[in-house]
GUKOLDREN-553368 format. One record per residue (C-alpha): residue number from 1; chain; x negated, y, z negated. Coordinates in steps of 0.25 Angstrom, whole numbers, plus 5000, padded with zeros to 4 digits. Layout:
<atoms>
<atom k="NUM" c="A" X="X" Y="Y" Z="Z"/>
...
</atoms>
This chain:
<atoms>
<atom k="1" c="A" X="4961" Y="4857" Z="4957"/>
<atom k="2" c="A" X="4965" Y="4868" Z="4967"/>
<atom k="3" c="A" X="4955" Y="4871" Z="4978"/>
<atom k="4" c="A" X="4947" Y="4884" Z="4976"/>
<atom k="5" c="A" X="4953" Y="4895" Z="4985"/>
<atom k="6" c="A" X="4944" Y="4900" Z="4997"/>
<atom k="7" c="A" X="4950" Y="4914" Z="4995"/>
<atom k="8" c="A" X="4940" Y="4924" Z="4989"/>
<atom k="9" c="A" X="4945" Y="4925" Z="4974"/>
<atom k="10" c="A" X="4948" Y="4940" Z="4974"/>
<atom k="11" c="A" X="4963" Y="4939" Z="4971"/>
<atom k="12" c="A" X="4970" Y="4934" Z="4959"/>
<atom k="13" c="A" X="4983" Y="4929" Z="4965"/>
<atom k="14" c="A" X="4996" Y="4926" Z="4958"/>
<atom k="15" c="A" X="4998" Y="4911" Z="4956"/>
<atom k="16" c="A" X="5009" Y="4909" Z="4967"/>
<atom k="17" c="A" X="5007" Y="4907" Z="4982"/>
<atom k="18" c="A" X="5018" Y="4911" Z="4991"/>
<atom k="19" c="A" X="5023" Y="4903" Z="5003"/>
<atom k="20" c="A" X="5034" Y="4911" Z="5008"/>
<atom k="21" c="A" X="5040" Y="4925" Z="5008"/>
<atom k="22" c="A" X="5054" Y="4931" Z="5012"/>
<atom k="23" c="A" X="5058" Y="4945" Z="5009"/>
<atom k="24" c="A" X="5054" Y="4949" Z="4995"/>
<atom k="25" c="A" X="5052" Y="4935" Z="4991"/>
<atom k="26" c="A" X="5040" Y="4926" Z="4991"/>
<atom k="27" c="A" X="5040" Y="4911" Z="4988"/>
<atom k="28" c="A" X="5030" Y="4901" Z="4983"/>
<atom k="29" c="A" X="5028" Y="4887" Z="4988"/>
<atom k="30" c="A" X="5038" Y="4882" Z="4977"/>
<atom k="31" c="A" X="5049" Y="4891" Z="4983"/>
<atom k="32" c="A" X="5049" Y="4901" Z="4971"/>
<atom k="33" c="A" X="5052" Y="4915" Z="4975"/>
<atom k="34" c="A" X="5046" Y="4928" Z="4971"/>
<atom k="35" c="A" X="5051" Y="4942" Z="4973"/>
<atom k="36" c="A" X="5039" Y="4950" Z="4979"/>
<atom k="37" c="A" X="5037" Y="4963" Z="4972"/>
<atom k="38" c="A" X="5022" Y="4963" Z="4977"/>
<atom k="39" c="A" X="5024" Y="4963" Z="4992"/>
<atom k="40" c="A" X="5010" Y="4958" Z="4994"/>
<atom k="41" c="A" X="5006" Y="4971" Z="4988"/>
<atom k="42" c="A" X="5015" Y="4980" Z="4995"/>
<atom k="43" c="A" X="5013" Y="4973" Z="5008"/>
<atom k="44" c="A" X="5026" Y="4965" Z="5011"/>
<atom k="45" c="A" X="5034" Y="4978" Z="5013"/>
<atom k="46" c="A" X="5046" Y="4970" Z="5020"/>
<atom k="47" c="A" X="5044" Y="4958" Z="5011"/>
<atom k="48" c="A" X="5041" Y="4944" Z="5016"/>
<atom k="49" c="A" X="5044" Y="4939" Z="5030"/>
<atom k="50" c="A" X="5052" Y="4951" Z="5034"/>
<atom k="51" c="A" X="5059" Y="4947" Z="5047"/>
<atom k="52" c="A" X="5054" Y="4959" Z="5055"/>
<atom k="53" c="A" X="5040" Y="4957" Z="5051"/>
<atom k="54" c="A" X="5041" Y="4942" Z="5054"/>
<atom k="55" c="A" X="5047" Y="4945" Z="5068"/>
<atom k="56" c="A" X="5036" Y="4956" Z="5071"/>
<atom k="57" c="A" X="5025" Y="4947" Z="5067"/>
<atom k="58" c="A" X="5030" Y="4935" Z="5075"/>
<atom k="59" c="A" X="5033" Y="4943" Z="5087"/>
<atom k="60" c="A" X="5019" Y="4949" Z="5087"/>
<atom k="61" c="A" X="5012" Y="4936" Z="5084"/>
<atom k="62" c="A" X="5017" Y="4930" Z="5097"/>
<atom k="63" c="A" X="5011" Y="4941" Z="5105"/>
<atom k="64" c="A" X="4998" Y="4947" Z="5101"/>
<atom k="65" c="A" X="4991" Y="4946" Z="5087"/>
<atom k="66" c="A" X="4978" Y="4954" Z="5090"/>
<atom k="67" c="A" X="4971" Y="4961" Z="5101"/>
<atom k="68" c="A" X="4962" Y="4971" Z="5093"/>
<atom k="69" c="A" X="4962" Y="4986" Z="5094"/>
<atom k="70" c="A" X="4954" Y="4986" Z="5106"/>
<atom k="71" c="A" X="4967" Y="4986" Z="5113"/>
<atom k="72" c="A" X="4980" Y="4994" Z="5110"/>
<atom k="73" c="A" X="4990" Y="4987" Z="5100"/>
<atom k="74" c="A" X="5004" Y="4991" Z="5103"/>
<atom k="75" c="A" X="5008" Y="4987" Z="5089"/>
<atom k="76" c="A" X="4998" Y="4997" Z="5083"/>
<atom k="77" c="A" X="5005" Y="5008" Z="5091"/>
<atom k="78" c="A" X="5019" Y="5004" Z="5086"/>
<atom k="79" c="A" X="5016" Y="5003" Z="5072"/>
<atom k="80" c="A" X="5007" Y="5015" Z="5072"/>
<atom k="81" c="A" X="5018" Y="5023" Z="5078"/>
<atom k="82" c="A" X="5028" Y="5018" Z="5067"/>
<atom k="83" c="A" X="5018" Y="5023" Z="5056"/>
<atom k="84" c="A" X="5015" Y="5036" Z="5063"/>
<atom k="85" c="A" X="5030" Y="5039" Z="5066"/>
<atom k="86" c="A" X="5033" Y="5037" Z="5051"/>
<atom k="87" c="A" X="5021" Y="5044" Z="5044"/>
<atom k="88" c="A" X="5011" Y="5055" Z="5045"/>
<atom k="89" c="A" X="5001" Y="5048" Z="5054"/>
<atom k="90" c="A" X="4997" Y="5050" Z="5068"/>
<atom k="91" c="A" X="4988" Y="5038" Z="5068"/>
<atom k="92" c="A" X="4987" Y="5024" Z="5062"/>
<atom k="93" c="A" X="4976" Y="5014" Z="5061"/>
<atom k="94" c="A" X="4979" Y="5000" Z="5058"/>
<atom k="95" c="A" X="4971" Y="4990" Z="5050"/>
<atom k="96" c="A" X="4974" Y="4977" Z="5042"/>
<atom k="97" c="A" X="4975" Y="4982" Z="5027"/>
<atom k="98" c="A" X="4977" Y="4994" Z="5018"/>
<atom k="99" c="A" X="4962" Y="4995" Z="5015"/>
<atom k="100" c="A" X="4959" Y="4996" Z="5030"/>
<atom k="101" c="A" X="4969" Y="5007" Z="5031"/>
<atom k="102" c="A" X="4962" Y="5014" Z="5019"/>
<atom k="103" c="A" X="4948" Y="5012" Z="5026"/>
<atom k="104" c="A" X="4954" Y="5018" Z="5039"/>
<atom k="105" c="A" X="4959" Y="5030" Z="5031"/>
<atom k="106" c="A" X="4946" Y="5033" Z="5025"/>
<atom k="107" c="A" X="4939" Y="5033" Z="5038"/>
<atom k="108" c="A" X="4950" Y="5043" Z="5043"/>
<atom k="109" c="A" X="4948" Y="5052" Z="5032"/>
<atom k="110" c="A" X="4932" Y="5052" Z="5033"/>
<atom k="111" c="A" X="4933" Y="5053" Z="5048"/>
<atom k="112" c="A" X="4942" Y="5065" Z="5048"/>
<atom k="113" c="A" X="4931" Y="5073" Z="5042"/>
<atom k="114" c="A" X="4919" Y="5066" Z="5048"/>
<atom k="115" c="A" X="4925" Y="5068" Z="5062"/>
<atom k="116" c="A" X="4926" Y="5083" Z="5059"/>
<atom k="117" c="A" X="4911" Y="5084" Z="5056"/>
<atom k="118" c="A" X="4913" Y="5083" Z="5041"/>
<atom k="119" c="A" X="4908" Y="5070" Z="5037"/>
<atom k="120" c="A" X="4905" Y="5075" Z="5023"/>
<atom k="121" c="A" X="4920" Y="5074" Z="5020"/>
<atom k="122" c="A" X="4922" Y="5060" Z="5017"/>
<atom k="123" c="A" X="4926" Y="5058" Z="5003"/>
<atom k="124" c="A" X="4940" Y="5053" Z="5000"/>
<atom k="125" c="A" X="4947" Y="5056" Z="4986"/>
<atom k="126" c="A" X="4955" Y="5044" Z="4981"/>
<atom k="127" c="A" X="4962" Y="5041" Z="4968"/>
<atom k="128" c="A" X="4958" Y="5033" Z="4955"/>
<atom k="129" c="A" X="4966" Y="5020" Z="4954"/>
<atom k="130" c="A" X="4968" Y="5019" Z="4969"/>
<atom k="131" c="A" X="4967" Y="5007" Z="4978"/>
<atom k="132" c="A" X="4964" Y="5008" Z="4993"/>
<atom k="133" c="A" X="4959" Y="4994" Z="4996"/>
<atom k="134" c="A" X="4947" Y="4985" Z="4995"/>
<atom k="135" c="A" X="4937" Y="4989" Z="5005"/>
<atom k="136" c="A" X="4925" Y="4997" Z="5000"/>
<atom k="137" c="A" X="4931" Y="5010" Z="5005"/>
<atom k="138" c="A" X="4945" Y="5007" Z="4999"/>
<atom k="139" c="A" X="4939" Y="5003" Z="4986"/>
<atom k="140" c="A" X="4931" Y="5015" Z="4985"/>
<atom k="141" c="A" X="4943" Y="5024" Z="4989"/>
<atom k="142" c="A" X="4951" Y="5017" Z="4977"/>
<atom k="143" c="A" X="4939" Y="5019" Z="4968"/>
<atom k="144" c="A" X="4939" Y="5004" Z="4964"/>
<atom k="145" c="A" X="4927" Y="4999" Z="4957"/>
<atom k="146" c="A" X="4919" Y="4987" Z="4962"/>
<atom k="147" c="A" X="4910" Y="4983" Z="4974"/>
<atom k="148" c="A" X="4901" Y="4995" Z="4970"/>
<atom k="149" c="A" X="4896" Y="5004" Z="4976"/>
<atom k="150" c="A" X="4909" Y="5011" Z="4980"/>
<atom k="151" c="A" X="4909" Y="5017" Z="4994"/>
<atom k="152" c="A" X="4907" Y="5032" Z="4993"/>
<atom k="153" c="A" X="4917" Y="5042" Z="4998"/>
<atom k="154" c="A" X="4929" Y="5042" Z="4988"/>
<atom k="155" c="A" X="4932" Y="5050" Z="4976"/>
<atom k="156" c="A" X="4943" Y="5047" Z="4966"/>
<atom k="157" c="A" X="4953" Y="5056" Z="4957"/>
<atom k="158" c="A" X="4964" Y="5052" Z="4948"/>
<atom k="159" c="A" X="4977" Y="5048" Z="4956"/>
<atom k="160" c="A" X="4987" Y="5059" Z="4956"/>
<atom k="161" c="A" X="4978" Y="5070" Z="4951"/>
<atom k="162" c="A" X="4978" Y="5082" Z="4961"/>
<atom k="163" c="A" X="4968" Y="5090" Z="4954"/>
<atom k="164" c="A" X="4958" Y="5079" Z="4953"/>
<atom k="165" c="A" X="4960" Y="5077" Z="4968"/>
<atom k="166" c="A" X="4958" Y="5092" Z="4971"/>
<atom k="167" c="A" X="4945" Y="5092" Z="4962"/>
<atom k="168" c="A" X="4939" Y="5079" Z="4970"/>
<atom k="169" c="A" X="4940" Y="5086" Z="4984"/>
<atom k="170" c="A" X="4926" Y="5090" Z="4988"/>
<atom k="171" c="A" X="4920" Y="5094" Z="5002"/>
<atom k="172" c="A" X="4918" Y="5079" Z="5004"/>
<atom k="173" c="A" X="4932" Y="5075" Z="5003"/>
<atom k="174" c="A" X="4939" Y="5070" Z="5015"/>
<atom k="175" c="A" X="4952" Y="5064" Z="5010"/>
<atom k="176" c="A" X="4961" Y="5060" Z="4998"/>
<atom k="177" c="A" X="4966" Y="5045" Z="4998"/>
<atom k="178" c="A" X="4977" Y="5041" Z="4989"/>
<atom k="179" c="A" X="4988" Y="5031" Z="4987"/>
<atom k="180" c="A" X="5002" Y="5038" Z="4985"/>
<atom k="181" c="A" X="5005" Y="5027" Z="4976"/>
<atom k="182" c="A" X="4993" Y="5019" Z="4969"/>
<atom k="183" c="A" X="4996" Y="5005" Z="4971"/>
<atom k="184" c="A" X="4985" Y="4995" Z="4966"/>
<atom k="185" c="A" X="4982" Y="5006" Z="4955"/>
<atom k="186" c="A" X="4995" Y="5003" Z="4948"/>
<atom k="187" c="A" X="5006" Y="5010" Z="4957"/>
<atom k="188" c="A" X="5004" Y="5025" Z="4954"/>
<atom k="189" c="A" X="5011" Y="5034" Z="4963"/>
<atom k="190" c="A" X="5006" Y="5048" Z="4966"/>
<atom k="191" c="A" X="5016" Y="5059" Z="4963"/>
<atom k="192" c="A" X="5022" Y="5065" Z="4976"/>
<atom k="193" c="A" X="5016" Y="5079" Z="4971"/>
<atom k="194" c="A" X="5002" Y="5073" Z="4970"/>
<atom k="195" c="A" X="5003" Y="5068" Z="4984"/>
<atom k="196" c="A" X="5008" Y="5081" Z="4989"/>
<atom k="197" c="A" X="4997" Y="5088" Z="4982"/>
<atom k="198" c="A" X="4986" Y="5079" Z="4988"/>
<atom k="199" c="A" X="4991" Y="5082" Z="5002"/>
<atom k="200" c="A" X="4990" Y="5097" Z="4999"/>
<atom k="201" c="A" X="4976" Y="5095" Z="4994"/>
<atom k="202" c="A" X="4972" Y="5087" Z="5006"/>
<atom k="203" c="A" X="4977" Y="5098" Z="5015"/>
<atom k="204" c="A" X="4971" Y="5109" Z="5006"/>
<atom k="205" c="A" X="4957" Y="5103" Z="5006"/>
<atom k="206" c="A" X="4957" Y="5097" Z="5020"/>
<atom k="207" c="A" X="4956" Y="5082" Z="5016"/>
<atom k="208" c="A" X="4964" Y="5070" Z="5021"/>
<atom k="209" c="A" X="4975" Y="5063" Z="5013"/>
<atom k="210" c="A" X="4974" Y="5048" Z="5014"/>
<atom k="211" c="A" X="4985" Y="5040" Z="5008"/>
<atom k="212" c="A" X="4984" Y="5025" Z="5004"/>
<atom k="213" c="A" X="4998" Y="5020" Z="5007"/>
<atom k="214" c="A" X="4994" Y="5006" Z="5008"/>
<atom k="215" c="A" X="5003" Y="5001" Z="4997"/>
<atom k="216" c="A" X="5013" Y="5013" Z="4996"/>
<atom k="217" c="A" X="5016" Y="5014" Z="5011"/>
<atom k="218" c="A" X="5026" Y="5007" Z="5021"/>
<atom k="219" c="A" X="5039" Y="5010" Z="5013"/>
<atom k="220" c="A" X="5034" Y="5006" Z="4999"/>
<atom k="221" c="A" X="5039" Y="5019" Z="4993"/>
<atom k="222" c="A" X="5052" Y="5021" Z="5001"/>
<atom k="223" c="A" X="5044" Y="5029" Z="5012"/>
<atom k="224" c="A" X="5035" Y="5024" Z="5022"/>
<atom k="225" c="A" X="5023" Y="5030" Z="5015"/>
<atom k="226" c="A" X="5023" Y="5034" Z="5000"/>
<atom k="227" c="A" X="5017" Y="5048" Z="5003"/>
<atom k="228" c="A" X="5030" Y="5052" Z="5010"/>
<atom k="229" c="A" X="5037" Y="5054" Z="4997"/>
<atom k="230" c="A" X="5028" Y="5066" Z="4995"/>
<atom k="231" c="A" X="5031" Y="5072" Z="5008"/>
<atom k="232" c="A" X="5016" Y="5073" Z="5013"/>
<atom k="233" c="A" X="5007" Y="5066" Z="5023"/>
<atom k="234" c="A" X="4993" Y="5060" Z="5022"/>
<atom k="235" c="A" X="4982" Y="5061" Z="5033"/>
<atom k="236" c="A" X="4979" Y="5046" Z="5032"/>
<atom k="237" c="A" X="4987" Y="5034" Z="5026"/>
<atom k="238" c="A" X="4983" Y="5020" Z="5023"/>
<atom k="239" c="A" X="4995" Y="5010" Z="5025"/>
<atom k="240" c="A" X="4995" Y="4994" Z="5024"/>
<atom k="241" c="A" X="5002" Y="4984" Z="5015"/>
<atom k="242" c="A" X="5017" Y="4986" Z="5019"/>
<atom k="243" c="A" X="5014" Y="4990" Z="5033"/>
<atom k="244" c="A" X="5012" Y="4976" Z="5037"/>
<atom k="245" c="A" X="5022" Y="4970" Z="5028"/>
<atom k="246" c="A" X="5013" Y="4958" Z="5025"/>
<atom k="247" c="A" X="5004" Y="4959" Z="5038"/>
<atom k="248" c="A" X="4991" Y="4965" Z="5036"/>
<atom k="249" c="A" X="4991" Y="4979" Z="5042"/>
<atom k="250" c="A" X="4986" Y="4993" Z="5037"/>
<atom k="251" c="A" X="4987" Y="5006" Z="5044"/>
<atom k="252" c="A" X="4980" Y="5020" Z="5042"/>
<atom k="253" c="A" X="4988" Y="5031" Z="5046"/>
<atom k="254" c="A" X="4983" Y="5045" Z="5049"/>
<atom k="255" c="A" X="4986" Y="5059" Z="5055"/>
<atom k="256" c="A" X="4979" Y="5063" Z="5068"/>
<atom k="257" c="A" X="4971" Y="5073" Z="5061"/>
<atom k="258" c="A" X="4966" Y="5063" Z="5050"/>
<atom k="259" c="A" X="4962" Y="5053" Z="5061"/>
<atom k="260" c="A" X="4953" Y="5063" Z="5069"/>
<atom k="261" c="A" X="4940" Y="5055" Z="5066"/>
<atom k="262" c="A" X="4946" Y="5041" Z="5069"/>
<atom k="263" c="A" X="4941" Y="5040" Z="5083"/>
<atom k="264" c="A" X="4938" Y="5027" Z="5091"/>
<atom k="265" c="A" X="4929" Y="5018" Z="5084"/>
<atom k="266" c="A" X="4930" Y="5024" Z="5070"/>
<atom k="267" c="A" X="4940" Y="5013" Z="5065"/>
<atom k="268" c="A" X="4945" Y="5000" Z="5069"/>
<atom k="269" c="A" X="4951" Y="4986" Z="5065"/>
<atom k="270" c="A" X="4950" Y="4972" Z="5071"/>
<atom k="271" c="A" X="4964" Y="4968" Z="5066"/>
<atom k="272" c="A" X="4970" Y="4981" Z="5063"/>
<atom k="273" c="A" X="4983" Y="4984" Z="5071"/>
<atom k="274" c="A" X="4984" Y="4970" Z="5076"/>
<atom k="275" c="A" X="4997" Y="4967" Z="5083"/>
<atom k="276" c="A" X="5003" Y="4958" Z="5072"/>
<atom k="277" c="A" X="5001" Y="4969" Z="5061"/>
<atom k="278" c="A" X="5007" Y="4980" Z="5070"/>
<atom k="279" c="A" X="5019" Y="4971" Z="5073"/>
<atom k="280" c="A" X="5022" Y="4969" Z="5058"/>
<atom k="281" c="A" X="5019" Y="4983" Z="5054"/>
<atom k="282" c="A" X="5028" Y="4989" Z="5064"/>
<atom k="283" c="A" X="5039" Y="4979" Z="5059"/>
<atom k="284" c="A" X="5037" Y="4983" Z="5045"/>
<atom k="285" c="A" X="5038" Y="4998" Z="5048"/>
<atom k="286" c="A" X="5050" Y="4996" Z="5056"/>
<atom k="287" c="A" X="5057" Y="4990" Z="5044"/>
<atom k="288" c="A" X="5052" Y="5000" Z="5034"/>
<atom k="289" c="A" X="5056" Y="5012" Z="5043"/>
<atom k="290" c="A" X="5070" Y="5006" Z="5046"/>
<atom k="291" c="A" X="5081" Y="5016" Z="5041"/>
<atom k="292" c="A" X="5084" Y="5014" Z="5027"/>
<atom k="293" c="A" X="5072" Y="5005" Z="5023"/>
<atom k="294" c="A" X="5064" Y="5015" Z="5016"/>
<atom k="295" c="A" X="5076" Y="5021" Z="5009"/>
<atom k="296" c="A" X="5079" Y="5006" Z="5004"/>
<atom k="297" c="A" X="5065" Y="5005" Z="4999"/>
<atom k="298" c="A" X="5067" Y="5018" Z="4991"/>
<atom k="299" c="A" X="5080" Y="5013" Z="4985"/>
<atom k="300" c="A" X="5075" Y="5000" Z="4980"/>
<atom k="301" c="A" X="5062" Y="5006" Z="4975"/>
<atom k="302" c="A" X="5070" Y="5015" Z="4966"/>
<atom k="303" c="A" X="5079" Y="5004" Z="4961"/>
<atom k="304" c="A" X="5066" Y="4996" Z="4958"/>
<atom k="305" c="A" X="5060" Y="5008" Z="4951"/>
<atom k="306" c="A" X="5072" Y="5010" Z="4942"/>
<atom k="307" c="A" X="5072" Y="4996" Z="4938"/>
<atom k="308" c="A" X="5057" Y="4996" Z="4935"/>
<atom k="309" c="A" X="5059" Y="5009" Z="4926"/>
<atom k="310" c="A" X="5069" Y="5002" Z="4918"/>
<atom k="311" c="A" X="5061" Y="4989" Z="4917"/>
<atom k="312" c="A" X="5049" Y="4997" Z="4911"/>
<atom k="313" c="A" X="5059" Y="5003" Z="4901"/>
<atom k="314" c="A" X="5065" Y="4990" Z="4897"/>
<atom k="315" c="A" X="5051" Y="4982" Z="4897"/>
<atom k="316" c="A" X="5041" Y="4992" Z="4892"/>
<atom k="317" c="A" X="5033" Y="4980" Z="4885"/>
<atom k="318" c="A" X="5030" Y="4975" Z="4900"/>
<atom k="319" c="A" X="5031" Y="4987" Z="4909"/>
<atom k="320" c="A" X="5026" Y="5001" Z="4906"/>
<atom k="321" c="A" X="5029" Y="5009" Z="4918"/>
<atom k="322" c="A" X="5034" Y="5009" Z="4933"/>
<atom k="323" c="A" X="5028" Y="5018" Z="4944"/>
<atom k="324" c="A" X="5027" Y="5019" Z="4959"/>
<atom k="325" c="A" X="5036" Y="5022" Z="4970"/>
<atom k="326" c="A" X="5045" Y="5015" Z="4979"/>
<atom k="327" c="A" X="5042" Y="5000" Z="4980"/>
<atom k="328" c="A" X="5028" Y="5002" Z="4975"/>
<atom k="329" c="A" X="5030" Y="5001" Z="4959"/>
<atom k="330" c="A" X="5022" Y="4997" Z="4948"/>
<atom k="331" c="A" X="5026" Y="4992" Z="4934"/>
<atom k="332" c="A" X="5015" Y="4995" Z="4924"/>
<atom k="333" c="A" X="5014" Y="4983" Z="4914"/>
<atom k="334" c="A" X="5014" Y="4987" Z="4899"/>
<atom k="335" c="A" X="5002" Y="4982" Z="4891"/>
<atom k="336" c="A" X="4998" Y="4972" Z="4887"/>
<atom k="337" c="A" X="5005" Y="4966" Z="4900"/>
<atom k="338" c="A" X="4996" Y="4965" Z="4912"/>
<atom k="339" c="A" X="5001" Y="4967" Z="4926"/>
<atom k="340" c="A" X="4996" Y="4954" Z="4931"/>
<atom k="341" c="A" X="5002" Y="4946" Z="4920"/>
<atom k="342" c="A" X="5016" Y="4953" Z="4923"/>
<atom k="343" c="A" X="5014" Y="4950" Z="4938"/>
<atom k="344" c="A" X="5012" Y="4935" Z="4934"/>
<atom k="345" c="A" X="5024" Y="4935" Z="4926"/>
<atom k="346" c="A" X="5033" Y="4941" Z="4937"/>
<atom k="347" c="A" X="5027" Y="4931" Z="4947"/>
<atom k="348" c="A" X="5032" Y="4920" Z="4938"/>
<atom k="349" c="A" X="5046" Y="4926" Z="4938"/>
<atom k="350" c="A" X="5046" Y="4928" Z="4953"/>
<atom k="351" c="A" X="5042" Y="4943" Z="4955"/>
<atom k="352" c="A" X="5029" Y="4947" Z="4962"/>
<atom k="353" c="A" X="5022" Y="4960" Z="4958"/>
<atom k="354" c="A" X="5008" Y="4965" Z="4961"/>
<atom k="355" c="A" X="4999" Y="4970" Z="4949"/>
<atom k="356" c="A" X="4992" Y="4983" Z="4951"/>
<atom k="357" c="A" X="4983" Y="4992" Z="4942"/>
<atom k="358" c="A" X="4987" Y="5000" Z="4929"/>
<atom k="359" c="A" X="4994" Y="4986" Z="4925"/>
<atom k="360" c="A" X="5005" Y="4987" Z="4935"/>
<atom k="361" c="A" X="5013" Y="4977" Z="4943"/>
<atom k="362" c="A" X="5017" Y="4983" Z="4957"/>
<atom k="363" c="A" X="5031" Y="4981" Z="4962"/>
<atom k="364" c="A" X="5029" Y="4983" Z="4977"/>
<atom k="365" c="A" X="5040" Y="4974" Z="4983"/>
<atom k="366" c="A" X="5044" Y="4973" Z="4998"/>
<atom k="367" c="A" X="5052" Y="4985" Z="5002"/>
<atom k="368" c="A" X="5064" Y="4976" Z="5006"/>
<atom k="369" c="A" X="5067" Y="4973" Z="4991"/>
<atom k="370" c="A" X="5082" Y="4974" Z="4987"/>
<atom k="371" c="A" X="5088" Y="4978" Z="4975"/>
<atom k="372" c="A" X="5090" Y="4963" Z="4971"/>
<atom k="373" c="A" X="5075" Y="4961" Z="4972"/>
<atom k="374" c="A" X="5073" Y="4973" Z="4963"/>
<atom k="375" c="A" X="5082" Y="4967" Z="4953"/>
<atom k="376" c="A" X="5075" Y="4953" Z="4954"/>
<atom k="377" c="A" X="5062" Y="4960" Z="4952"/>
<atom k="378" c="A" X="5066" Y="4968" Z="4940"/>
<atom k="379" c="A" X="5073" Y="4955" Z="4933"/>
<atom k="380" c="A" X="5059" Y="4948" Z="4934"/>
<atom k="381" c="A" X="5052" Y="4960" Z="4929"/>
<atom k="382" c="A" X="5061" Y="4960" Z="4917"/>
<atom k="383" c="A" X="5060" Y="4946" Z="4915"/>
<atom k="384" c="A" X="5044" Y="4947" Z="4914"/>
<atom k="385" c="A" X="5045" Y="4959" Z="4905"/>
<atom k="386" c="A" X="5055" Y="4952" Z="4896"/>
<atom k="387" c="A" X="5044" Y="4941" Z="4894"/>
<atom k="388" c="A" X="5033" Y="4951" Z="4892"/>
</atoms>
């Protein structure tokens, strides 16, 4: 009889444990290989054991791991400048996760008005079906039930409905928080026109625009951040997941104006911005920002999209729709099929995917996938569909 696990049973893991990873592949103890189209939930942006990341982490581990933010950390300046030079931002705060980046951003939005003598402006409008993390404030922002009572300060409107958003703004509204592509909710991309309209609305009403690009950012759509496709800029942005390539790191980016209330003592982190995370994050960005990298992501993403569209046409009994952008795609499973069952069947054939809302399986592979990886994944998807 197997010993009971000491880990809190809040997960329902798949029945396989991995002992090694290389590139886009993971391997179990028996040596079986699995093509990873889940990327640790969009985290392993450069795949597994990427040489540049291994080198950066090893070199940093031999010098200094942690010294706390009571002292300047050179790695924060280096990674922070990379993010600023390639985005809308003037400042960056480093934490350890996407949820921490969201929490920081909520503080930024609220402090922007409270520091100007307008503490009554504190409410943030978010979207139905959103996901922003699992702390109390992030759960409330996402409108998720459970752990009642929910924290106050968040209002919700239908995703993509600009008229509903306009109607929801009140004198107490401080900001608008949304994902350019809803991830956990089922891979729903906002239209570029909607994102432009939201930016214009924020300017018109004098509220801050806060993007959650925890999953959609760091090259996943073929640009560093997904909102860039709309040709607009937010005031605040939460980033994580791919930023560390597998090492825990989160970042909250903001303009100088948005950050006016964030003064000494208003925020902090014990581990955030530690030298190990900063070294790995800088290595990730150097790879992603290298000439031709994002263009290649865009190219292979278009190939995968075309193949998935054809798959839906050929196997409507298993898959009913494909949606998303870049390498953040979702296949909706046709009833009576259930996404977890499809994910289990794909696992048995050697393809890893991640379930999401709306009965979707997420295809969020490493950004380094090749055309051959796409062909391999499609072959497995077709095999499972044929058995369905």
